[in-house]
N, C-alpha and C positions, 0 to 999 in steps of 0.2 A: 708380720706386723698385723695387729689388729686394726680394723677400721672403727670410725666413730660410730656407736650405736651397736655394734656386733654382740657385745655381752647382753645389752638389754633386749636385743631380738631373740637371743637363745633363751633368755630367762622367761620372756613372754611366752615362747613357743613351748618350752618345756612345761609350763605350768598348764597351757590349754592342752598339750597332750596327755599329760597326766590324768587331767579330767576327763577327756575322751576315753582312755583306758579304763577309767572306773565305770563310765557309762557302758562302754562295750561289754565288760564283764557282767555287769548287772543285766543286760539285756541279751547276752549270749550272741553278739554281733560283731563283725569285723569293722574296725573304725579306720578311717584314712584320713591323715592331716595334711594338708598342703601348707608349705611353708615358703617364704621369699627364698629365691635362688635361681634367678633366670639362667645364669652362666655358670654358677658354682654351687656346690652343694654343701658350703660350710656350715650353714645355719641348721639345715636339715640333718647333718651329720653329727653335730653337737647335741642338738636337742633330741634326736633319736636314741643316742647312745645314752643320755642322762634319763631318757624316759623308759629305757629297756624295750624299744620297739622291735618288734618281730621282723621287721624290713625297714631299710632306709634306702630309698631310690633316689639318686642324684644324677645331674646331667653328665658327669664325668665317666659314669659307668652305666651305659645301657644294658638292660636285662631283657631276655625274652619273657613274653607273658607266660608261657609254661614254667618257667622257674619261679617267678613270683607266685603263682598258683601253689607250686609245691611249698613255698615258705609259709603260705597261709594255711595250708592243709596240716601242716605239722602241728601247730598250736592246738587247733581243733580236735586232732587225734588225742591229744593229752587232756582235753576238756577246758582248755582256754579260749580266749577271744583274741584273734589276732589284732595287732595294731601295726599300721604302716605310716611312716612319715616319707612323704615325696616332696622333693623340691620342685618348684613351678617349671623348671626347665628340662625336667626329666622327659626322656623319650625311649620308647621301647626299642629294642635291638632289632635290626633287620632280620626278617625270617631266612632260614638257611634255604640255600637254592637261589 
């Protein structure tokens, strides 16, 4: 089930992320968009997929900083500017050990 305002939130976020991507490509910089999603990453997931983000970080799936850095290096190696979409509730994975 969708909640009231979900489609609008995804649409607004997608438009903003698309604009950030254009700016990132023009200035050869990594761009990060933080969207709503304190406990769930549905808006980040849908908007990130619609915007072809290089990484989508959501609360349900913690990731280590090293992996995120790898995801960002790959587009740079291809001459692209990385685009990251982060839900506000995302947390890094606990370091090993």
